[in-house]
VOFI-368370 format. One record per residue (C-alpha): x, y, z; residue number from 0. Coordinates in nm, 4 decimals. Example, Ala and Ser with C-alpha at 12.3 -4.5 7.8 and 13.67 -1.06 7.14 Angstrom:
BEGIN
((1.2300,-0.4500,0.7800),0)
((1.3670,-0.1060,0.7140),1)
***
This chain:
BEGIN
((-3.3850,-17.8703,-20.1599),0)
((-3.4548,-17.5127,-20.2942),1)
((-3.2363,-17.6055,-20.6027),2)
((-3.4279,-17.9315,-20.6653),3)
((-3.7639,-17.7348,-20.6496),4)
((-3.6214,-17.4702,-20.8940),5)
((-3.5122,-17.7550,-21.1156),6)
((-3.8698,-17.8909,-21.1424),7)
((-4.0262,-17.5432,-21.1733),8)
((-3.7851,-17.4669,-21.4764),9)
((-3.9569,-17.7308,-21.6879),10)
((-4.2828,-17.5332,-21.6651),11)
((-4.2056,-17.3132,-21.9660),12)
((-4.0965,-17.6085,-22.1738),13)
((-4.4232,-17.7880,-22.0727),14)
((-4.6336,-17.4800,-22.1699),15)
((-4.4810,-17.4390,-22.5083),16)
((-4.5164,-17.8011,-22.5806),17)
((-4.8787,-17.8029,-22.4539),18)
((-4.7746,-18.0848,-22.2145),19)
((-5.0479,-18.0326,-21.9587),20)
((-5.0331,-18.3584,-21.7851),21)
((-4.6656,-18.3146,-21.7528),22)
((-4.7159,-17.9854,-21.5836),23)
((-4.9541,-18.1388,-21.3389),24)
((-4.6987,-18.4292,-21.2738),25)
((-4.4254,-18.1590,-21.2048),26)
((-4.6677,-17.9997,-20.9438),27)
((-4.6883,-18.3203,-20.7380),28)
((-4.3274,-18.3863,-20.7691),29)
((-4.2613,-18.0339,-20.6352),30)
((-4.4555,-18.0902,-20.3345),31)
((-4.2765,-18.4252,-20.2529),32)
((-3.9439,-18.2682,-20.2541),33)
((-3.9399,-18.0989,-19.9042),34)
((-4.0549,-18.4136,-19.7201),35)
((-3.7873,-18.6076,-19.9150),36)
((-3.5089,-18.3737,-19.8093),37)
((-3.6454,-18.3805,-19.4539),38)
((-3.6460,-18.7651,-19.4480),39)
((-3.3120,-18.7718,-19.6016),40)
((-3.1634,-18.5353,-19.3428),41)
((-3.3218,-18.7451,-19.0645),42)
((-3.1915,-19.0736,-19.1992),43)
((-2.8323,-18.9123,-19.2150),44)
((-2.8208,-18.7443,-18.8908),45)
((-2.9776,-19.0096,-18.6457),46)
((-2.7028,-19.2696,-18.7053),47)
((-2.4259,-18.9903,-18.7387),48)
((-2.5354,-18.8375,-18.3922),49)
((-2.6308,-19.1596,-18.1989),50)
((-2.7108,-19.0719,-17.8403),51)
((-2.6468,-18.6961,-17.9101),52)
((-2.9419,-18.6844,-18.1520),53)
((-3.1503,-18.5164,-17.8741),54)
((-2.8845,-18.3312,-17.7155),55)
((-3.0530,-17.9727,-17.6892),56)
((-2.7288,-17.7910,-17.6178),57)
((-2.5661,-17.9385,-17.9403),58)
((-2.8737,-17.8393,-18.1474),59)
((-2.8646,-17.4948,-17.9964),60)
((-2.5084,-17.4744,-18.1159),61)
((-2.6010,-17.6020,-18.4593),62)
((-2.8628,-17.3474,-18.4831),63)
((-2.6268,-17.0665,-18.4037),64)
((-2.3860,-17.2029,-18.6693),65)
((-2.6506,-17.2590,-18.9272),66)
((-2.7499,-16.8968,-18.9313),67)
((-2.4573,-16.8091,-19.1410),68)
((-2.5167,-17.0840,-19.3927),69)
((-2.8861,-16.9870,-19.4244),70)
((-2.8105,-16.6123,-19.4682),71)
((-2.5775,-16.7002,-19.7564),72)
((-2.8678,-16.8645,-19.9380),73)
((-3.0873,-16.6604,-20.1665),74)
((-3.3699,-16.8592,-20.0024),75)
((-3.2867,-16.7889,-19.6614),76)
((-3.6197,-16.8226,-19.5023),77)
((-3.6846,-17.1503,-19.6702),78)
((-3.3718,-17.2777,-19.5384),79)
((-3.4455,-17.1995,-19.1902),80)
((-3.8076,-17.3359,-19.2034),81)
((-3.6255,-17.6700,-19.3227),82)
((-3.3912,-17.6569,-19.0268),83)
((-3.6907,-17.6124,-18.7891),84)
((-3.8818,-17.8904,-18.9618),85)
((-3.5969,-18.1247,-18.8801),86)
((-3.5487,-18.0295,-18.5289),87)
((-3.9373,-18.0633,-18.4556),88)
((-3.9248,-18.4129,-18.5977),89)
((-3.6152,-18.4958,-18.3728),90)
((-3.7644,-18.3555,-18.0503),91)
((-4.1520,-18.4051,-18.1076),92)
((-4.1917,-18.0366,-18.0207),93)
((-4.4988,-17.9053,-17.9012),94)
((-4.6003,-17.5476,-17.9466),95)
((-4.2631,-17.3410,-18.0034),96)
((-3.8996,-17.4152,-17.8875),97)
((-3.7228,-17.1073,-17.9836),98)
((-3.3889,-17.2685,-17.8588),99)
((-3.3652,-17.5034,-18.1441),100)
((-3.6088,-17.3404,-18.3885),101)
((-3.6105,-17.0349,-18.6123),102)
((-3.9209,-16.8203,-18.5015),103)
((-4.0312,-16.4676,-18.5172),104)
((-3.7893,-16.2012,-18.6047),105)
((-3.5330,-16.4778,-18.6791),106)
((-3.7103,-16.5507,-18.9902),107)
((-3.6748,-16.1994,-19.1334),108)
((-3.4861,-16.2093,-19.4505),109)
((-3.1346,-16.0313,-19.4871),110)
((-3.1867,-15.8635,-19.8227),111)
((-2.8876,-15.8462,-20.0489),112)
((-2.8672,-15.4880,-20.1577),113)
((-2.6068,-15.5560,-20.4159),114)
((-2.8213,-15.8201,-20.5948),115)
((-3.0363,-15.7057,-20.9012),116)
((-3.4033,-15.6663,-20.8248),117)
((-3.6413,-15.9473,-20.8816),118)
((-3.8410,-15.7406,-21.1280),119)
((-3.7335,-15.5610,-21.4603),120)
((-3.8670,-15.2041,-21.5318),121)
((-3.9888,-15.0905,-21.8591),122)
((-4.0423,-14.7328,-21.9614),123)
((-4.1865,-14.5912,-22.2816),124)
((-4.3359,-14.2835,-22.4147),125)
((-4.6568,-14.4616,-22.4893),126)
((-4.8764,-14.7293,-22.3524),127)
((-4.8182,-14.9277,-22.6770),128)
((-4.4377,-14.9198,-22.6209),129)
((-4.4986,-15.0384,-22.2684),130)
((-4.7253,-15.3268,-22.3949),131)
((-4.4739,-15.4424,-22.6635),132)
((-4.1807,-15.4467,-22.4028),133)
((-4.4070,-15.6277,-22.1537),134)
((-4.4955,-15.9089,-22.4270),135)
((-4.1432,-15.9502,-22.5214),136)
((-4.0265,-15.9879,-22.1490),137)
((-4.0745,-16.3585,-22.1232),138)
((-3.8502,-16.4636,-22.4304),139)
((-4.0746,-16.7482,-22.5221),140)
((-3.9623,-16.9870,-22.8010),141)
((-4.3006,-16.9590,-22.9470),142)
((-4.3935,-16.6668,-23.1536),143)
((-4.7154,-16.4507,-23.0989),144)
((-4.9885,-16.5261,-23.3419),145)
((-5.0512,-16.1606,-23.3831),146)
((-4.8048,-15.9399,-23.1678),147)
((-4.9274,-15.6110,-23.2736),148)
((-5.2988,-15.6950,-23.2145),149)
((-5.2152,-15.8344,-22.8637),150)
((-4.9817,-15.5238,-22.7906),151)
((-5.2778,-15.3084,-22.8905),152)
((-5.5084,-15.4913,-22.6578),153)
((-5.2640,-15.4555,-22.3699),154)
((-5.2058,-15.0993,-22.4216),155)
((-5.5840,-15.0245,-22.4520),156)
((-5.6459,-15.2002,-22.1134),157)
((-5.3469,-15.0221,-21.9451),158)
((-5.4659,-14.6825,-22.0692),159)
((-5.8389,-14.7435,-21.9655),160)
((-5.7243,-14.8648,-21.6074),161)
((-5.4930,-14.5793,-21.5675),162)
((-5.7539,-14.3108,-21.6664),163)
((-6.0105,-14.4489,-21.4307),164)
((-5.7596,-14.4872,-21.1387),165)
((-5.5242,-14.1669,-21.1994),166)
((-5.6945,-13.9200,-21.4338),167)
((-5.4539,-13.7490,-21.6321),168)
((-5.1394,-13.8939,-21.4861),169)
((-4.9438,-14.1113,-21.7419),170)
((-4.7848,-14.4401,-21.6759),171)
((-4.4322,-14.3829,-21.5967),172)
((-4.3147,-14.7353,-21.5902),173)
((-4.4119,-15.1138,-21.5789),174)
((-4.2253,-15.3435,-21.3287),175)
((-4.2609,-15.7104,-21.4227),176)
((-4.1337,-15.9923,-21.2103),177)
((-3.8453,-16.1739,-21.3882),178)
((-3.9979,-16.5280,-21.4051),179)
((-4.3192,-16.6156,-21.5688),180)
((-4.5807,-16.7769,-21.3557),181)
((-4.7550,-17.0855,-21.5036),182)
((-5.0572,-17.2772,-21.3863),183)
((-5.3050,-17.5095,-21.5666),184)
((-5.2960,-17.4116,-21.9351),185)
((-5.1973,-17.0565,-21.9022),186)
((-4.8787,-16.8382,-21.8386),187)
((-4.9031,-16.5068,-21.6438),188)
((-4.6761,-16.2076,-21.6707),189)
((-4.6984,-16.0458,-21.3209),190)
((-4.6284,-15.6859,-21.2410),191)
((-4.7503,-15.3350,-21.1793),192)
((-4.7859,-15.0094,-21.3427),193)
((-4.6389,-14.6933,-21.1697),194)
((-4.6438,-14.3120,-21.2006),195)
((-4.4865,-14.0926,-20.9354),196)
((-4.7235,-14.1686,-20.6516),197)
((-4.9387,-14.4592,-20.7563),198)
((-4.9334,-14.8170,-20.8672),199)
((-5.1678,-15.0661,-21.0116),200)
((-5.1365,-15.4324,-21.0360),201)
((-5.0914,-15.5883,-21.3919),202)
((-5.1334,-15.9496,-21.4790),203)
((-5.1270,-16.0397,-21.8536),204)
((-5.2654,-16.3862,-21.9185),205)
((-5.1190,-16.5855,-22.2091),206)
((-5.2243,-16.8994,-22.3957),207)
((-5.0756,-17.1379,-22.6222),208)
((-5.3008,-17.1323,-22.9142),209)
((-5.1961,-17.4101,-23.1454),210)
((-4.8402,-17.3364,-23.1249),211)
((-4.8545,-16.9726,-23.1167),212)
((-4.8900,-16.7222,-22.8079),213)
((-5.1921,-16.4977,-22.7580),214)
((-5.2901,-16.2667,-22.4895),215)
((-5.6222,-16.4138,-22.3290),216)
((-5.6899,-16.1447,-22.0745),217)
((-5.5313,-15.8328,-21.8869),218)
((-5.6099,-15.7903,-21.5192),219)
((-5.5548,-15.4486,-21.3489),220)
((-5.7764,-15.4879,-21.0643),221)
((-5.6570,-15.5807,-20.7126),222)
((-5.9580,-15.8033,-20.6408),223)
((-5.9133,-15.9762,-20.9738),224)
((-5.5260,-16.0322,-20.9162),225)
((-5.6020,-16.1534,-20.5623),226)
((-5.8535,-16.4187,-20.7007),227)
((-5.5660,-16.5386,-20.9399),228)
((-5.3471,-16.5761,-20.6295),229)
((-5.6367,-16.7202,-20.4177),230)
((-5.5945,-16.9844,-20.1356),231)
((-5.8544,-17.1869,-20.3413),232)
((-5.6145,-17.2393,-20.6303),233)
((-5.3223,-17.4780,-20.6994),234)
((-4.9652,-17.3329,-20.6426),235)
((-4.8163,-17.1608,-20.9317),236)
((-4.5222,-17.3161,-21.1255),237)
((-4.2614,-17.0296,-21.1137),238)
((-3.8818,-17.0548,-21.0675),239)
((-3.7975,-16.8143,-20.7804),240)
((-3.4274,-16.7653,-20.6873),241)
((-3.5299,-16.5150,-20.4065),242)
((-3.8741,-16.6057,-20.2676),243)
((-3.8855,-16.3348,-19.9924),244)
((-3.8397,-16.0379,-20.2518),245)
((-4.0917,-16.1855,-20.4865),246)
((-4.3389,-16.2105,-20.2069),247)
((-4.2444,-15.8506,-20.1058),248)
((-4.3283,-15.7317,-20.4692),249)
((-4.6535,-15.9317,-20.4705),250)
((-4.7631,-15.7595,-20.1420),251)
((-4.7539,-15.4260,-20.3133),252)
((-5.0044,-15.5569,-20.5734),253)
((-5.2242,-15.7278,-20.3002),254)
((-5.1712,-15.5355,-19.9702),255)
((-5.4407,-15.7113,-19.7943),256)
((-5.3505,-16.0638,-19.8604),257)
((-5.1363,-16.2491,-19.5944),258)
((-4.7744,-16.3180,-19.6464),259)
((-4.8464,-16.6712,-19.5607),260)
((-5.1019,-16.6932,-19.8618),261)
((-4.8434,-16.5461,-20.0954),262)
((-4.5791,-16.7928,-20.0073),263)
((-4.8221,-17.0812,-20.0623),264)
((-4.9497,-16.9342,-20.3856),265)
((-4.5880,-16.9254,-20.5132),266)
((-4.5188,-17.2928,-20.4084),267)
((-4.3821,-17.2813,-20.0657),268)
((-4.6615,-17.4227,-19.8346),269)
((-4.4250,-17.5345,-19.5621),270)
((-4.3004,-17.1988,-19.5131),271)
((-4.6290,-17.0304,-19.5735),272)
((-4.7525,-17.2386,-19.2786),273)
((-4.4795,-17.1125,-19.0768),274)
((-4.5636,-16.7499,-19.1620),275)
((-4.9382,-16.8201,-19.0865),276)
((-4.8578,-16.9555,-18.7482),277)
((-4.6217,-16.6394,-18.6875),278)
((-4.9309,-16.4373,-18.7885),279)
((-5.1693,-16.6171,-18.5703),280)
((-4.9412,-16.5809,-18.2609),281)
((-4.9097,-16.1991,-18.3391),282)
((-5.2862,-16.1718,-18.3508),283)
((-5.3389,-16.3602,-18.0280),284)
((-5.0976,-16.1097,-17.8718),285)
((-5.3188,-15.8131,-17.9692),286)
((-5.6576,-15.9613,-17.9330),287)
((-5.8723,-16.0925,-17.6475),288)
((-6.1732,-16.2763,-17.7945),289)
((-6.2174,-16.6557,-17.7558),290)
((-6.2176,-16.9533,-17.9870),291)
((-6.5962,-17.0247,-18.0424),292)
((-6.7787,-17.2733,-18.2661),293)
((-6.7629,-17.1711,-18.6392),294)
((-7.0929,-17.0529,-18.7870),295)
((-7.2839,-17.3182,-18.9723),296)
((-7.4286,-17.6632,-18.8949),297)
((-7.2412,-17.8906,-18.6713),298)
((-7.0246,-18.1350,-18.8449),299)
((-7.0546,-18.5068,-18.8181),300)
((-6.6811,-18.5728,-18.8850),301)
((-6.5038,-18.2552,-18.7810),302)
((-6.5111,-18.0153,-18.4908),303)
((-6.4754,-17.6858,-18.6253),304)
((-6.3990,-17.3590,-18.4336),305)
((-6.2851,-17.0191,-18.4975),306)
((-6.1587,-16.6940,-18.3573),307)
((-6.4220,-16.4181,-18.4498),308)
((-6.1344,-16.1641,-18.5001),309)
((-5.9238,-16.3769,-18.7344),310)
((-6.0187,-16.5275,-19.0604),311)
((-5.9410,-16.9013,-19.0027),312)
((-6.1258,-17.1952,-18.8968),313)
((-5.9602,-17.4844,-18.7081),314)
((-6.0701,-17.8477,-18.7773),315)
((-6.0225,-18.1521,-18.5659),316)
((-6.1195,-18.4858,-18.6659),317)
((-6.3789,-18.6675,-18.4256),318)
((-6.2931,-18.9790,-18.2678),319)
((-6.6092,-19.1421,-18.3961),320)
((-6.8520,-19.0509,-18.6687),321)
((-7.2224,-19.0600,-18.6245),322)
((-7.4527,-19.2785,-18.8562),323)
((-7.4852,-19.2680,-19.1421),324)
((-7.1309,-19.1736,-19.1902),325)
((-6.9299,-19.4912,-19.2887),326)
((-6.5963,-19.3015,-19.3510),327)
((-6.2881,-19.3652,-19.1281),328)
((-6.0308,-19.1373,-18.9738),329)
((-5.7708,-19.2545,-19.2353),330)
((-6.0255,-19.1921,-19.5216),331)
((-6.0422,-18.8334,-19.4115),332)
((-5.6698,-18.7953,-19.3930),333)
((-5.6465,-18.9297,-19.7429),334)
((-5.8995,-18.7029,-19.8749),335)
((-5.7142,-18.3929,-19.7498),336)
((-5.3824,-18.5372,-19.8844),337)
((-5.5640,-18.5817,-20.2188),338)
((-5.6837,-18.2078,-20.2228),339)
((-5.3386,-18.0786,-20.1279),340)
((-5.1880,-18.2339,-20.4453),341)
((-5.4826,-18.1972,-20.6707),342)
((-5.5851,-17.8951,-20.9037),343)
((-5.7960,-17.7157,-20.6794),344)
((-5.9645,-17.5170,-20.9694),345)
((-6.0376,-17.2138,-20.7439),346)
((-6.3032,-17.4108,-20.5834),347)
((-6.1347,-17.6118,-20.2998),348)
((-5.9831,-17.4571,-19.9939),349)
((-5.6304,-17.5041,-19.9142),350)
((-5.6150,-17.6662,-19.5746),351)
((-5.2907,-17.6339,-19.3746),352)
((-5.2106,-17.9390,-19.1415),353)
((-5.0654,-17.8774,-18.8198),354)
((-4.9427,-18.1257,-18.5624),355)
((-4.8828,-18.0411,-18.1834),356)
((-5.0432,-17.6978,-18.2352),357)
((-5.0390,-17.5239,-17.8957),358)
((-5.2995,-17.2477,-17.8290),359)
((-5.3819,-17.0522,-17.5082),360)
((-5.6310,-17.2482,-17.2881),361)
((-5.7682,-16.9212,-17.1732),362)
((-5.8762,-16.8240,-17.5086),363)
((-6.1128,-17.1103,-17.5576),364)
((-6.4892,-17.0816,-17.4939),365)
((-6.6051,-17.3465,-17.2424),366)
((-6.8226,-17.5087,-17.5155),367)
((-6.5407,-17.5557,-17.7688),368)
((-6.3320,-17.7286,-17.5015),369)
((-6.6067,-17.9574,-17.3825),370)
((-6.6700,-18.0653,-17.7394),371)
((-6.3101,-18.1220,-17.8043),372)
((-6.2521,-18.3252,-17.5035),373)
((-6.5747,-18.5082,-17.5454),374)
((-6.5459,-18.6037,-17.9239),375)
((-6.1992,-18.5813,-18.0064),376)
((-5.9971,-18.6796,-17.7033),377)
((-5.7468,-18.8671,-17.9080),378)
((-5.6448,-18.5367,-18.0740),379)
((-5.6413,-18.3016,-17.7855),380)
((-5.4154,-18.2456,-17.4768),381)
((-5.4942,-18.0064,-17.2059),382)
((-5.2316,-17.8552,-16.9814),383)
((-5.2742,-17.5856,-16.7056),384)
((-5.2420,-17.2984,-16.9781),385)
((-5.2384,-17.4609,-17.3190),386)
((-5.4717,-17.6633,-17.5396),387)
((-5.2469,-17.8892,-17.7512),388)
((-5.4063,-18.0004,-18.0845),389)
((-5.2206,-18.3247,-18.1872),390)
((-5.3676,-18.2941,-18.5312),391)
((-5.5680,-18.0347,-18.6812),392)
((-5.6377,-17.8266,-19.0145),393)
((-5.6459,-17.4706,-19.0632),394)
((-5.8549,-17.2994,-19.3432),395)
((-5.9630,-16.9643,-19.4454),396)
((-6.2981,-16.8813,-19.2899),397)
((-6.5918,-16.8366,-19.5308),398)
((-6.9758,-16.7944,-19.4817),399)
((-7.1634,-17.1361,-19.5315),400)
((-7.3627,-17.0973,-19.8431),401)
((-7.6860,-17.2068,-19.6636),402)
((-7.6414,-16.9165,-19.4064),403)
((-7.5330,-16.6678,-19.6841),404)
((-7.8465,-16.7379,-19.8869),405)
((-8.0620,-16.6496,-19.5946),406)
((-7.9075,-16.3036,-19.5332),407)
((-7.8420,-16.2128,-19.8875),408)
((-8.0330,-15.9877,-20.1121),409)
((-8.2472,-16.1647,-20.3956),410)
((-7.9790,-16.0535,-20.6522),411)
((-7.6900,-16.1689,-20.4421),412)
((-7.8567,-16.4958,-20.3636),413)
((-7.9229,-16.5744,-20.7288),414)
((-7.5495,-16.4830,-20.8063),415)
((-7.4409,-16.7200,-20.5326),416)
((-7.6704,-17.0053,-20.6770),417)
((-7.5494,-16.9772,-21.0050),418)
((-7.1778,-16.9625,-20.8903),419)
((-7.2571,-17.2648,-20.6838),420)
((-7.3372,-17.4572,-21.0100),421)
((-7.0176,-17.3192,-21.1683),422)
((-6.8234,-17.4502,-20.8716),423)
((-6.9460,-17.8131,-20.9112),424)
((-6.8615,-17.7747,-21.2873),425)
((-6.5107,-17.6487,-21.2167),426)
((-6.4643,-17.9449,-20.9601),427)
((-6.5823,-18.1918,-21.2341),428)
((-6.3421,-18.0378,-21.4990),429)
((-6.0615,-18.1420,-21.2463),430)
((-6.2092,-18.4874,-21.1913),431)
((-6.3434,-18.4074,-20.8455),432)
((-6.6839,-18.4963,-20.7292),433)
((-6.7705,-18.3295,-20.4100),434)
((-6.9735,-18.6415,-20.2813),435)
((-7.2091,-18.4292,-20.0656),436)
((-7.3513,-18.1422,-20.2437),437)
((-7.5430,-17.9903,-19.9688),438)
((-7.5337,-17.6151,-19.9405),439)
((-7.3925,-17.6153,-19.6023),440)
((-7.0665,-17.7734,-19.7387),441)
((-6.9942,-17.4928,-19.9475),442)
((-6.8804,-17.1404,-19.8515),443)
((-6.8790,-16.8079,-19.9886),444)
((-6.5641,-16.5811,-19.9918),445)
((-6.5138,-16.2097,-19.9538),446)
((-6.5087,-16.1952,-20.3362),447)
((-6.8525,-16.3797,-20.3425),448)
((-6.7059,-16.6846,-20.4897),449)
((-6.8604,-17.0242,-20.3968),450)
((-6.5936,-17.2817,-20.2669),451)
((-6.6295,-17.6405,-20.1475),452)
((-6.4671,-17.7047,-19.8063),453)
((-6.5973,-18.0344,-19.6591),454)
((-6.3813,-18.3094,-19.7917),455)
((-6.4906,-18.6265,-19.6139),456)
((-6.7277,-18.7483,-19.8872),457)
((-6.5177,-18.6037,-20.1695),458)
((-6.3853,-18.8487,-20.4495),459)
((-6.2939,-18.8573,-20.8020),460)
((-6.5364,-18.8255,-21.0962),461)
((-6.3814,-19.1336,-21.2577),462)
((-6.4239,-19.3414,-20.9333),463)
((-6.8138,-19.2945,-20.9517),464)
((-7.0870,-19.4785,-21.1406),465)
((-7.3306,-19.2359,-21.2641),466)
((-7.6610,-19.4045,-21.3158),467)
((-7.9998,-19.2898,-21.5020),468)
((-8.2842,-19.3157,-21.2332),469)
((-8.4659,-19.6393,-21.3120),470)
((-8.8243,-19.5977,-21.3977),471)
((-9.0718,-19.7472,-21.1545),472)
((-9.2482,-20.0704,-21.3141),473)
((-9.5710,-19.9960,-21.1236),474)
((-9.7483,-19.8059,-20.8475),475)
((-9.6152,-20.0413,-20.5840),476)
((-9.2509,-19.9786,-20.6824),477)
((-9.3185,-19.5872,-20.6950),478)
((-9.4474,-19.5770,-20.3397),479)
((-9.1926,-19.7894,-20.1672),480)
((-9.0044,-19.6346,-19.8884),481)
((-8.6747,-19.8053,-19.9952),482)
((-8.5170,-19.8223,-20.3322),483)
((-8.6733,-20.0967,-20.5367),484)
((-8.3631,-20.1087,-20.7546),485)
((-8.0156,-20.2306,-20.6882),486)
((-7.7792,-19.9549,-20.5727),487)
((-7.3901,-20.0151,-20.5783),488)
((-7.1576,-19.8648,-20.3409),489)
((-7.0271,-19.6250,-20.6001),490)
((-7.3693,-19.5536,-20.7734),491)
((-7.4742,-19.1943,-20.7826),492)
((-7.7907,-19.0865,-20.9543),493)
((-7.7682,-18.7150,-21.0508),494)
((-8.1544,-18.6845,-21.0821),495)
((-8.1911,-18.6910,-20.7029),496)
((-7.9504,-18.4021,-20.6637),497)
((-8.1978,-18.1206,-20.6587),498)
((-8.4149,-18.2955,-20.3965),499)
((-8.1474,-18.2487,-20.1220),500)
((-8.0335,-17.9092,-20.2063),501)
((-8.3139,-17.7167,-20.0461),502)
((-8.3450,-17.4468,-20.3194),503)
((-8.6807,-17.3198,-20.3555),504)
((-8.8807,-17.0805,-20.5632),505)
((-8.6809,-16.8502,-20.7792),506)
((-8.3530,-16.9751,-20.6609),507)
((-8.4452,-17.3174,-20.7614),508)
((-8.5617,-17.2100,-21.1152),509)
((-8.2425,-17.0057,-21.1712),510)
((-8.0338,-17.3096,-21.0784),511)
((-8.2299,-17.5169,-21.3234),512)
((-8.2229,-17.2594,-21.5964),513)
((-7.8406,-17.2453,-21.5884),514)
((-7.7287,-17.6002,-21.4624),515)
((-8.0177,-17.8446,-21.5272),516)
((-7.7376,-18.0745,-21.7160),517)
((-7.5620,-18.1289,-21.3712),518)
((-7.8824,-18.3210,-21.2771),519)
((-7.8342,-18.5925,-21.5775),520)
((-7.6183,-18.8896,-21.5634),521)
((-7.4842,-18.8141,-21.9305),522)
((-7.3177,-18.4902,-21.8242),523)
((-7.1202,-18.6714,-21.5738),524)
((-7.0386,-18.9749,-21.7992),525)
((-6.9193,-18.7411,-22.0795),526)
((-6.6866,-18.5760,-21.8318),527)
((-6.5717,-18.9106,-21.7187),528)
((-6.4778,-19.0216,-22.0718),529)
((-6.2821,-18.7136,-22.1171),530)
((-6.0829,-18.7699,-21.7988),531)
((-6.0132,-19.1229,-21.8786),532)
((-5.8844,-19.0319,-22.2164),533)
((-5.6197,-18.8286,-22.0269),534)
((-5.7577,-18.4860,-22.1350),535)
((-5.6568,-18.1955,-21.9045),536)
((-5.9769,-17.9494,-21.8987),537)
((-5.9199,-17.5943,-21.8421),538)
((-6.0494,-17.3753,-21.5557),539)
((-6.0041,-17.0209,-21.6134),540)
((-5.8927,-16.8034,-21.2880),541)
((-6.0797,-16.5044,-21.4220),542)
((-6.4142,-16.4230,-21.5572),543)
((-6.4973,-16.5446,-21.9068),544)
((-6.5993,-16.1757,-21.9884),545)
((-6.2361,-16.0591,-21.9331),546)
((-6.1204,-16.2809,-22.2301),547)
((-6.0341,-16.1184,-22.5472),548)
((-6.1932,-16.2787,-22.8498),549)
((-5.9858,-16.4819,-23.0797),550)
***
């Protein structure tokens, strides 16, 4: 399985050099399908082979013991162990944890091969310019740089400015760069760190293919900016990793506050990332005592949402029935989440991890959460004496709902959030996503003050909508009718009506109009549709435009 994933990821540099952006997107979807394909193939081969012994626990316990040596011989040991666990969970329909036939906890720790070369390359030089030249030569692209000396100078200048601000007089002793190049959307990234004797700074160099020649687009040397590049709101990188665990360990030195689970997901291993997330949750439950309570924000019509205040996750369980006026179905909701999982999330859609048979301690649930789960999602919840078993749920990073954020924010913070809300809609449109429901309560604000969409039950593609200009009333009688006097199709959307439902008032309303009035017009959306239907892949930058170098 791991080798199949690597084979797909090795195509990324070729796609980048050929500007084959659609091919890169297709590779991303193919990569995500590989683990399930291998699990299904294993199950199809094992069941007839084992026959009645397929659920023989003693045999599987022995298989697990024997499998350890095989897994530890693999460079992606932890991925191999997660694969084994996935197979046994399918065989036994495991609820919660079954350590006899699953790899859990300390068993997932990786045995580092001390004789293997490191996953990064170290460059040293007497000057920042020498370090910059070595860094830009690192990837060995087949494309030339349009202006290598100009770009090396820009990288050197950025390194020197960051060094001086962070370390004062201390010089940069070395640059460590991860061996593989990271690809996503229309960019390539060199990922590493600056070092002196006692300090480190993250280093990410963003490259573009500018008409058949390479150019440095930005240099990022700030932990928060690098964290946003690796955000849970972005699609997984295309990166060929031989030893994922060691790469994740390296990335953790750049972003020490980011969960290991999120880093595994960011580099394209969401299944193992989910395993690490569950490990982290269980550890947290062992060292905390607060209860699962309703998540902040308006009560959802489709999802029951709860959270542990001391832990930055929310859990979403689909209701058995949806109140009027919702016309969506349970399968529709599942399909929307599946779409987001494989789609370009553009830094504006939260990555939701799907769990089945998730067992949590019953004593940790507030009574009102249990009451709502049993009353409105009984088909998805099983109660035992000491556990709440969620047969199906999603786990997402917790954010502050935008409508609540605006109530508490300063005027300047609120204005910035409203402007970023408009940018979020634009970024989603650029990736052929229309949120469906643009209400502020369906967007959240991250710790980096970025606005993210997280309510997927009305989400659709831009190309599946019919954006119409609002018809003009023929007379006063039409103007004052309670119902629309014109025909409205199932997929019809009237952008001129958006502002009416957003609830923005005063200065915030005006700020939105000043920056994003075109979002309230049908021509904006029809132009985006035309570009998507023509097969164009639109670019969404993972860093601020102000960080870019001029051409």
